[in-house]
C-alpha atoms as one frame of an Amber mdcrd trajectory, in Angstrom:
protein
  75.709 128.538  28.256  74.052 130.880  30.397  70.745 132.470  28.354  70.908
 136.035  29.289  67.362 136.561  26.968  65.417 134.066  28.666  66.431 134.827
  32.253  65.665 138.748  31.524  62.329 138.114  29.935  61.758 136.174  32.995
  62.608 138.520  35.494  61.201 141.143  33.760  57.691 139.864  33.136  57.573
 139.026  36.792  58.999 142.670  37.577  56.121 144.272  35.146  53.253 142.048
  36.518  54.189 142.932  39.880  54.601 146.502  39.045  51.534 146.626  37.200
  49.580 145.033  39.990  50.975 147.477  42.727  50.189 150.200  40.628  46.438
 149.198  39.929  45.984 147.909  43.182  47.099 151.717  44.700  44.791 152.991
  41.926  42.030 151.014  43.340  42.609 151.554  46.983  42.756 155.400  46.461
  39.685 155.459  44.631  37.677 153.457  47.211  39.143 155.765  50.021  38.170
 158.687  48.292  34.830 156.941  47.887  34.458 156.279  51.557  35.538 159.572
  52.601  32.736 161.353  50.292  29.994 159.173  51.461  31.510 159.561  55.044
  31.186 163.420  54.726  27.616 162.899  53.498  26.768 160.422  56.264  28.137
 162.934  58.549  26.083 165.917  57.175  22.923 163.580  57.483  23.862 162.807
  60.783  24.062 166.652  61.753  20.660 166.974  59.717  19.038 164.701  62.378
  20.766 166.526  64.926  19.701 170.040  64.174  16.399 169.279  61.954  14.964
 166.335  63.409  16.125 166.398  66.675  12.631 166.414  68.224  11.497 163.322
  66.522  14.654 161.837  67.012  14.462 162.539  70.972  10.757 161.013  71.070
  12.105 158.053  69.078  15.075 157.476  71.655  12.469 157.852  74.773  10.124
 155.411  73.494  12.683 152.671  73.259  12.069 150.137  76.213   8.887 151.143
  76.942   7.226 149.317  74.131   7.525 146.714  71.968   9.266 146.410  68.586
   5.609 146.109  67.025   4.031 148.981  69.232   7.390 151.219  68.252   6.672
 150.831  64.609   3.313 151.997  64.632   4.119 154.592  67.170   3.074 158.656
  65.854   6.757 159.560  66.306   8.104 156.762  64.151   5.649 157.011  61.452
   6.094 160.584  61.204   9.822 160.331  61.552   9.815 157.731  58.607   7.320
 159.564  56.442   9.554 162.903  56.667  12.857 160.814  55.773  11.008 158.812
  53.041   9.727 162.103  51.070  13.184 163.520  51.911  15.566 160.744  50.477
  13.176 159.361  48.211  15.261 160.906  45.515  18.666 160.244  46.667  20.537
 157.310  46.715  20.383 156.777  50.527  19.059 153.201  50.540  18.165 153.114
  54.660  18.863 154.684  57.580  18.785 152.984  61.342  19.595 154.807  64.703
  20.506 152.719  67.437  20.434 153.657  71.463  23.752 153.444  73.093  22.728
 150.232  74.212  22.913 148.824  70.142  19.158 148.588  70.057  17.361 149.729
  66.982  15.493 152.544  67.776  14.235 153.534  64.365  14.575 152.478  60.851
  13.336 153.418  57.372  12.954 149.469  57.230  10.263 149.003  59.823  11.460
 145.463  60.030  14.343 146.363  61.654  13.276 148.277  64.535  14.397 146.378
  67.655  17.023 144.557  66.412  20.363 144.729  68.602  23.588 145.982  66.919
  25.357 146.256  70.395  28.031 143.517  68.851  28.680 145.339  65.524  32.138
 146.710  65.297  30.987 149.860  63.455  28.191 150.517  65.920  30.953 150.059
  69.041  33.596 152.640  67.165  30.694 154.775  66.833  29.576 155.095  70.243
  33.020 155.573  71.222  33.343 158.676  69.019  35.130 157.126  65.990  33.065
 157.078  62.229  33.343 153.677  60.701  32.356 152.984  57.277  32.437 150.117
  55.406  31.747 149.283  51.656  29.638 146.044  50.734  28.090 144.407  47.822
  24.648 142.835  48.380  22.822 140.731  45.525  19.333 142.021  47.215  19.027
 144.998  49.588  15.570 146.940  50.751  15.437 150.283  50.263  13.102 153.194
  50.368  11.980 152.829  47.233  11.811 149.387  47.310  13.811 146.118  46.618
  17.308 146.905  44.905  19.545 143.837  43.555  23.276 144.040  42.892  24.176
 146.746  44.621  27.437 148.405  46.227  26.771 149.823  49.415  28.609 152.084
  51.579  27.313 151.862  55.420  28.654 154.388  57.696  28.142 154.521  61.597
  28.381 158.189  62.952  27.493 158.793  66.670  24.540 161.447  67.238  25.414
 164.043  69.501  23.139 165.742  72.289  21.400 169.193  70.823  20.989 170.535
  74.688  23.589 172.970  75.936  26.390 171.948  78.030  29.254 169.429  77.296
  28.481 167.238  74.087  27.693 163.861  74.724  26.748 161.015  72.381  23.173
 160.050  72.850  23.097 157.549  69.886  24.305 156.105  66.654  23.259 156.499
  63.423  23.613 154.261  60.552  23.209 155.366  56.694  23.198 153.021  53.938
  24.343 154.963  50.698  23.975 153.104  47.447  27.306 153.529  45.945  26.828
 151.216  42.797  27.316 154.033  40.151  29.932 155.259  41.808  31.917 151.934
  42.203  31.123 151.165  38.839  32.921 154.588  37.469  35.719 153.731  39.828
  36.140 150.125  38.032  35.415 151.488  34.399  38.433 153.958  35.113  40.637
 151.136  36.669  39.992 148.997  33.637  41.299 151.837  31.565  44.172 152.776
  33.747  45.186 149.033  33.857  45.087 148.721  30.334  47.387 151.928  30.015
  49.455 150.642  32.750  49.626 147.295  31.210  50.487 148.491  27.736  52.881
 150.798  28.890  54.677 148.413  30.574  54.476 145.835  28.222  55.689 148.100
  25.644  58.733 149.004  27.826  59.195 145.497  28.415  58.940 144.605  24.628
  61.645 147.168  23.934  63.858 146.234  26.603  63.304 142.212  25.368  64.513
 143.557  21.762  67.495 145.552  22.916  68.643 142.708  25.653  68.226 140.062
  22.738  70.329 142.170  20.378  72.778 142.703  23.404  72.597 138.977  23.879
  73.383 138.259  20.159  76.421 140.390  20.444  77.597 138.981  23.806  76.961
 135.372  22.402  79.337 136.474  19.624  81.928 138.249  21.385  81.653 135.169
  24.025  82.275 132.836  20.962  85.315 134.430  20.220  86.440 134.788  23.660
  85.885 130.835  24.283  87.750 130.595  20.847  90.632 132.978  22.545  90.456
 131.352  26.055  90.737 127.580  24.427  93.829 128.979  22.150  95.344 130.307
  25.334  94.774 127.472  27.030  96.277 125.109  24.085  98.849 127.651  24.367
  99.031 127.426  27.876  99.143 123.443  27.810 101.870 123.608  25.567 103.980
 125.994  27.786 103.606 123.602  30.607 104.541 120.924  28.950 107.639 122.736
  27.595 108.260 123.760  31.279 107.966 120.266  32.619 110.390 119.272  29.805
 112.711 122.058  30.685 112.161 121.292  34.446 113.262 117.277  33.596 115.877
 118.624  31.547 117.352 120.740  34.417 116.796 118.193  36.883 118.841 116.026
  34.449 121.834 118.751  34.168 121.565 119.154  37.971 122.700 115.761  38.272
 124.500 114.745  35.051 127.576 116.047  33.259 126.120 117.586  29.983 129.145
 116.596  28.006 129.305 112.633  28.802 125.572 112.629  30.161 127.463 110.724
  33.554 126.127 111.520  36.864 127.712 114.535  38.371 129.339 115.083  41.556
 126.448 115.705  43.442 124.678 112.681  41.900 127.592 110.383  42.791 127.439
 111.743  46.145 124.176 110.969  46.754 124.897 107.327  45.375 128.052 106.994
  47.645 125.641 107.733  50.658 122.996 105.280  49.573 125.956 102.411  49.002
 127.463 103.370  52.559 124.087 102.707  54.039 123.527  99.381  52.095 127.133
  98.634  53.403 126.513  98.853  56.902 122.970  96.859  56.272 125.020  94.007
  54.505 128.171  94.367  55.973 130.158  94.322  52.587 132.935  96.620  52.215
 133.014  99.062  48.984 135.905 100.848  47.104 136.161 104.288  45.841 138.160
 105.006  42.553 139.285 108.770  42.080 140.378 108.392  38.469 142.674 111.194
  36.201 143.427 111.282  33.358 147.288 111.926  32.750 148.418 114.488  30.030
 145.052 115.444  29.162 145.660 119.254  29.160 148.462 119.033  26.606 146.176
 117.271  24.279 143.268 120.030  25.120 145.655 123.009  24.654 147.551 121.585
  21.536 144.278 120.011  19.529 141.714 122.280  20.857 138.832 122.005  23.289
 136.458 120.228  20.541 138.843 117.669  20.460 139.006 117.358  24.094 135.326
 117.201  24.431 135.331 114.207  22.271 138.330 112.418  23.996 136.363 112.641
  27.291 133.130 111.314  25.545 135.404 108.475  24.302 136.866 107.708  27.775
 133.706 107.857  29.547 131.778 105.529  27.040 135.052 102.865  27.160 134.830
 102.944  30.983 130.862 102.672  30.986 131.802  99.653  28.745 133.966  97.950
  30.792 133.152  98.444  34.386 130.992  95.772  36.188 126.943  95.881  36.430
 126.250  97.636  39.211 129.282 100.037  39.656 128.479 103.589  39.515 130.976
 106.228  37.392 130.671 109.826  37.240 132.743 112.563  36.065 133.880 115.042
  38.503 136.051 117.893  36.478 137.865 118.434  33.674 139.801 115.170  33.425
 138.537 113.327  36.586 136.290 110.415  36.617 134.966 108.761  40.006 133.467
 105.188  40.383 131.713 103.437  43.298 132.272  99.759  43.466 130.442  97.720
  45.927 130.960  93.962  47.216 134.610  94.298  46.646 135.487  91.397  48.949
 139.383  91.515  49.020 142.334  93.952  47.908 143.258  91.499  45.028 139.637
  91.931  43.361 140.201  95.997  43.954 143.802  96.039  42.264 142.282  93.781
  39.090 139.509  96.095  38.781 141.859  98.893  38.664 144.284  97.577  36.577
 141.972  96.838  34.413 140.915 100.508  34.124 144.283 101.556  33.582 144.706
  98.782  30.920 141.739 100.767  28.862 143.928 103.619  28.204 146.809 101.696
  26.726 144.615 101.290  23.391 144.426 104.622  21.409 141.408 106.613  21.157
 140.183 107.903  17.517 139.106 111.363  17.800 138.822 113.265  15.137 140.821
 111.647  12.694 143.553 111.544  15.755 144.678 108.390  17.311 145.494 109.829
  20.814 147.316 107.892  23.557 146.404 108.417  26.716 147.227 107.157  30.431
 145.514 107.550  33.769 146.132 107.307  37.492 144.164 106.143  40.069 143.630
 106.602  43.753 141.919 104.881  45.715 140.172 104.536  49.235 138.351 101.726
  50.987 135.239 101.840  53.190 134.818 101.198  56.062 138.559 101.089  56.168
 139.215 104.837  55.120 135.980 106.300  56.183 131.986 105.536  56.722 130.901
 108.818  55.272 130.741 110.601  51.935 133.202 113.544  52.185 136.169 111.596
  53.965 136.259 108.956  51.103 136.130 111.144  48.431 138.900 113.144  50.330
 141.207 110.277  50.723 140.358 109.117  47.231 141.823 112.184  46.006 144.766
 112.460  47.893 145.758 108.549  46.871 145.263 110.452  43.454 147.556 113.021
  43.994 150.142 110.763  45.157 149.791 108.331  42.531 150.581 111.239  40.108
 153.376 112.909  41.921 155.035 109.243  41.882 155.269 109.147  38.039 151.641
 108.679  36.651 149.992 105.683  34.854 149.609 103.704  38.509 147.288 103.405
  40.903 147.548 103.941  44.903 145.706 103.357  47.742 145.013 105.707  50.374
 146.949 105.988  53.868 146.799 108.001  56.831 149.908 109.556  56.008 148.295
 111.017  52.918 146.050 113.351  55.168 148.610 114.382  57.347 150.696 115.248
  54.515 147.808 116.826  52.819 146.540 118.770  56.080 150.433 120.099  56.595
 150.386 121.112  52.679 147.013 122.984  53.304 148.552 124.569  56.468 151.374
 125.750  54.737 149.431 127.219  52.277 147.619 129.226  54.574 151.028 130.433
  56.159 152.464 131.262  52.896 149.494 133.593  52.001 150.696 135.995  54.702
 153.945 135.613  54.197 154.654 138.967  52.099 152.352 140.708  54.294 154.519
 139.385  57.304 157.472 140.430  55.775 158.814 136.730  56.216 160.233 136.381
  52.626 163.449 137.839  51.718 165.945 137.645  48.846 169.716 135.761  49.418
 172.091 136.019  46.801 174.563 133.483  45.404 177.483 134.674  43.710 178.850
 133.850  40.080 182.525 133.803  39.399 184.225 134.109  36.366 186.136 130.605
  36.244 189.273 131.656  34.138 189.843 134.880  36.680 187.844 134.659  39.700
 185.936 137.863  38.878 182.386 138.443  40.449 180.196 138.265  36.848 176.847
 138.013  38.512 174.695 136.717  41.003 171.341 134.712  41.302 168.438 135.772
  43.416 166.810 132.836  45.639 163.869 133.386  47.548 163.966 132.160  51.250
 161.072 131.905  53.876 161.410 132.349  57.727 158.063 131.684  59.179 157.528
 132.582  62.979 156.279 129.337  63.404 158.060 126.454  61.100 161.292 128.409
  60.987 163.044 128.448  57.946 161.244 126.529  55.249 163.297 125.186  52.282
 162.404 126.375  48.907 161.703 122.896  47.675 158.915 122.574  50.078 157.181
 125.776  49.780 157.952 126.265  46.244 155.728 123.796  45.070 152.798 124.536
  47.287 152.872 128.020  45.997 152.626 127.041  42.569 149.667 124.709  42.836
 147.554 127.352  44.923 148.859 130.222  42.114 150.537 132.216  44.757 153.816
 131.706  42.529 152.918 134.474  40.408 152.514 137.156  43.504 155.843 135.883
  45.074 157.585 135.773  41.530 156.443 139.336  40.669 157.686 140.427  44.667
 161.514 138.441  44.125 161.647 140.292  40.496 161.178 143.913  42.154 163.292
 143.178  45.176 166.224 141.618  43.105 166.241 144.754  40.554 165.912 147.156
  43.239 168.758 145.341  45.369 170.799 145.815  42.190 170.059 149.311  41.967
 170.881 149.504  45.801 174.593 148.190  45.026 175.114 150.715  42.774 174.229
 153.324  45.209 177.385 152.211  47.274 179.664 151.638  44.632 179.394 147.671
  44.604 179.398 146.497  40.861 177.102 143.471  40.236 177.184 143.175  36.158
 173.832 141.096  36.233 171.090 139.709  38.513 169.560 136.345  38.044 165.839
 135.425  38.745 163.983 132.107  38.495 160.973 132.595  36.254 157.757 130.447
  36.964 155.849 128.716  34.061 152.577 130.276  35.592 154.199 133.760  35.544
 155.052 133.360  32.195 151.898 132.397  31.114 150.511 135.352  32.385 148.997
 137.439  29.355 150.550 140.788  31.087 154.017 139.293  32.339 155.648 141.996
  29.690 153.870 144.661  31.015 154.546 143.836  34.595 158.307 143.195  33.859
 158.680 146.517  31.843 156.555 148.563  35.087 159.150 147.135  37.167 162.256
 148.228  35.125 160.786 151.305  34.941 160.121 151.540  38.553 163.743 150.455
  40.021 165.407 152.115  37.250 167.856 149.251  36.423 168.914 148.691  32.797
 167.258 145.651  31.169 170.074 144.079  29.810 171.597 143.515  33.595 168.536
 141.342  34.555 168.716 137.799  33.297 165.530 135.801  33.691 166.362 131.722
  34.473 163.503 129.326  32.813 163.584 125.492  33.054 162.620 123.263  29.574
 159.266 122.927  31.238 158.339 126.512  30.278 158.933 126.171  26.634 156.756
 122.913  26.888 153.815 124.198  28.825 153.414 127.545  27.689 151.610 127.940
  24.562 153.457 130.909  22.613 156.545 130.724  25.026 158.481 132.145  21.696
 156.604 134.920  21.355 156.776 135.905  24.778 160.684 135.336  25.029 161.148
 136.941  21.864 158.958 140.018  23.000 161.163 140.046  26.115 164.515 139.807
  24.273 163.441 142.902  22.495 163.060 144.916  25.850 166.770 143.655  26.441
 166.637 141.155  28.966 168.832 138.169  29.254 167.743 134.458  29.234 169.268
 131.428  30.627 168.114 127.559  30.673 168.182 126.509  33.954 168.932 122.740
  34.440 169.529 121.850  31.320 169.957 118.221  30.530 167.494 117.136  33.111
 164.340 117.808  31.428 163.525 117.223  27.701 166.918 118.462  26.255 165.523
 119.261  23.127 168.119 120.574  20.518 165.843 121.867  18.202 164.470 124.282
  20.540 167.918 125.946  21.596 167.988 127.622  17.804 164.593 129.165  18.348
 164.848 130.341  21.988 166.258 133.854  22.498 168.755 132.165  25.297 172.406
 133.402  25.886 173.418 131.060  28.450 172.960 127.283  29.661 173.095 126.128
  33.271 174.509 122.872  33.773 172.335 121.222  36.695 173.977 120.267  40.012
 173.007 116.462  39.635 175.956 116.542  36.894 178.398 118.164  38.592 178.463
 116.184  42.000 179.259 113.372  39.697 182.575 114.852  38.627 185.360 112.588
  39.550 183.254 109.729  40.497 181.000 109.132  37.322 182.482 109.254  33.683
 178.930 109.350  32.273 178.231 112.554  34.135 181.686 114.172  32.927 180.628
 112.923  29.285 177.333 114.808  29.575 178.860 117.864  31.055 181.452 117.838
  28.004 178.706 117.360  25.410 176.821 120.204  26.900 179.862 122.806  27.071
 180.415 121.717  23.264 176.738 122.201  22.364 176.589 125.741  24.293 180.373
 126.680  22.390 178.975 125.419  18.958 175.769 127.500  19.556 177.674 130.775
  20.820 176.097 130.161  24.452 177.598 131.252  28.087 177.832 128.423  30.350
 177.467 128.243  34.071 177.872 125.325  36.391 175.854 125.538  39.531 176.401
 123.355  42.740 180.253 123.414  42.117 181.705 122.756  46.066 185.200 121.367
  45.389 188.428 122.315  44.221 188.191 119.393  41.813 185.004 119.827  40.232
 186.094 123.502  39.525 189.550 122.425  38.013 187.657 120.257  35.816 185.055
 122.353  34.804 187.664 125.159  34.035 189.436 122.695  32.185 186.418 121.978
  30.023 185.907 125.905  29.131 182.834 126.491  31.570 182.503 130.096  31.564
 180.882 130.642  34.924 181.202 129.150  38.378 178.274 129.197  40.958 177.872
 126.950  44.386 179.163 126.811  47.736 183.044 126.750  46.586 182.649 130.284
  46.687 179.389 131.062  48.626 176.126 130.035  49.569 173.258 132.125  49.148
 173.605 134.884  51.217 171.764 138.322  52.302 172.709 141.545  50.238 174.741
 143.017  52.895 176.879 139.971  53.614 177.344 139.465  49.797 178.936 143.199
  49.796 180.987 142.181  52.726 182.314 139.004  51.265 183.503 140.580  48.387
 184.690 144.149  49.138 186.411 143.166  52.504 187.129 139.309  52.967 188.198
 138.313  49.592 190.946 140.679  48.295 192.021 138.480  45.942 188.932 138.949
  44.102 187.884 142.449  45.291 190.233 144.056  43.303 188.813 142.929  40.141
 185.069 143.050  41.435 184.293 146.360  42.756 183.923 149.452  40.333 183.883
 152.883  41.281 180.496 154.414  41.365 181.233 156.960  38.882 182.589 154.781
  36.219 179.515 152.265  36.582 177.358 155.063  36.498 178.839 156.661  33.088
 178.371 152.875  31.781 174.865 152.762  32.570 174.108 156.092  31.185
C-alpha cells in the first residue's frame, strides 16, 4: 500500500530544507550586498577626498611614475609626505591599505611601499574602474599588511574607484584608487545575525513540518482505516460481481440451451435441428450417402390435451419423446417442432425398404399405451417422409416436403406413413394460392348465397330453404364449396365467411318478407370454429337485431363433429336455443351417431345424408338405415329432412317412410334469391298457392 506519511515526510523535509537554504542564502546575499554597498560608498568618499584634499600630492605622484625606479619612488618626498598624511589620517580607521594606479596599471602609490611599481593592468577591478565602473570584492586573508602592522584572519573589502581630474573642463579619469577596508567585524556581525536567522527559520519550519507531519500521520491513520473498510467493501463487491458473472454465465448457458432446445422435452428445437440437418446435408454431399427426414405428427393429441388438461398433455409429450429417443438408432437426430410434432433426421439410409422399416418401427411404438398420471392413454401417429437428395438437397425444401407428406398421411386416415411426391407440392401451392384468393373474396364481392328449397313431403308446400355459399372467382371461375371450405377452415377464415353468410341469409329473409314472399325458416350451416368462439352468441344476437329477423325463423345446421370438438357445445347450444333459434343435425348417421347426445342437445331436426338417399331402390342397407333414422326421430319427436333427393322413386320411398321434408334437385338445385322467388311464385302454380302468403298476414304473424 502507498505510505502517505513516509512520502510526505521525505517530500516535506526536502522542501523545508530547500526553502530554508534559499531563505538563508537570500539573507546572507542581501547582507553582503549591503556591506559591499556601504564599503563602496566609503571607498568612493575616500577617492573624492583624494580628488579634493590630496590632489597636488596625488598629481605629483602620478607625474613621477615612469621617471624613477620603484625604490626611488618609495623614497620620493611626495610619496613620503602623502604616505605620512594618509597613515596619520587612517591610523584609527579600518582602512587597511590604499593603492593608486596609473591608467597603465602601474602602482604609483601605496601605504605599503613594497607594492609601489607593481603591474595591475590585468586585474579585472582595475580594468573596470579605468572605464568608470566601480568594482568591489570581499575576500578573506589569513595575513594582510595593514597601516598599523600585520593583521591575521581578516575579511577585507577591496574597492577599485576611478580618480577624476580636478582641472576645469570635461571630466576625465587620471587614475584608479584601490581601497582595502577591514570588514571583519561587519562580516562577523552578518554571520552572527545569519546564524540566529538560520536558527529561527529552521526552528519555525521544523515546527511547521512537525505539525504537518502529525496532521498527516493522523490523516494517514484515518485513510488507512477507510482504505481497509473500502478494501473490505471492494472484496465483498468483487465476490458479489464474481457470483453475478457466474450466475450470468449460467443464465447465458441456460438461454443458449433454451434457444436450441425444447424446454419441455429437452429435445433440440426447430433452430438446432435445422442446423443439424444442414450439417448432415454437407456430410451427404461428401460421402454420397442419402438421408431421410421424418415429420412425425401425433393423432388425436388435441382431444387428450383438452379433455385431461395441459399438464397431462405435457407429461404425455415427455413420455413420447423418451420412447422415441430410446428406440431410434444411434446417430439419428430427434427434435420437437411444435405442440404434437416431432422431427427426425436419419443418415446412412441405403434403400426405401430400410426407411419404411424405421418408420413402421416408430408407428409401432405408439401401439403400446402411455401411462400418464394414472391414465393409460392410447395414441397413434402419422409420418411424412422426404428423402435427400431425391426430394431436395437443402434444409427448407426437405422440411417443407416432409410436412406436406405428413399432411397427406393424416388426410388419408392417420396412423400411417407417406412418402413425399412432387404432386403434393403442387397441391400445396394451389391450396396456398386458393387461400390468398379466398381472403379477398368478401371485399371483392365474389361470394354469394344460393338457396335450395325445403318442401313438405305430404302437400308439396315450401316449408323452408337452406342457405348455401358459392364462390365465383375472376381467375378460377366457379369454385366448389368442397374445395374452398376446407381451406377456409384451415386458415381460420371460415369464421368471417360464416358470419357473412349468416348476415346475408337473415337479410334476405327480411327482404323476401318485404316483397310478400313467405319462407317459413332459413337454414344456415354452422362451422365448428364459429361455435368455438366465445362471442358467437353475441354475434348472432347482433345479426338478428340488425336485420330484424325473428330468431325462431333461423335454423342452424350443425354436424356431429361440433358436439365432439367443442368443449362446452351443450351450454352454447342451450344459450342459443333460449334465444329462440332452431337446430338441426346435418349428415346424421355419417359421423359418431351417438344416441346419447340426442337426448341432451336442443335440436329439432335430423337431416338424412345424401349418401343414404342415393341408395334407395339399389341398396337395402341404405333403406334400412333411413328407416331406422326416421323411427328414432319419430320416437324423439324430431322433424326429419332428406337431402339429395333427385328422383320420383326416392321421393315416394321417403314419403312412405314418413319423412317430413324433402330437399334436393328433384325440386330445385341451389339458386339465387331472385330465381327462387321466380320459381315458386310464377313457374310452379301447383305449389305457389300454398307457399305464398300476403304481406299483411305474414307481417302480423311476425309481430
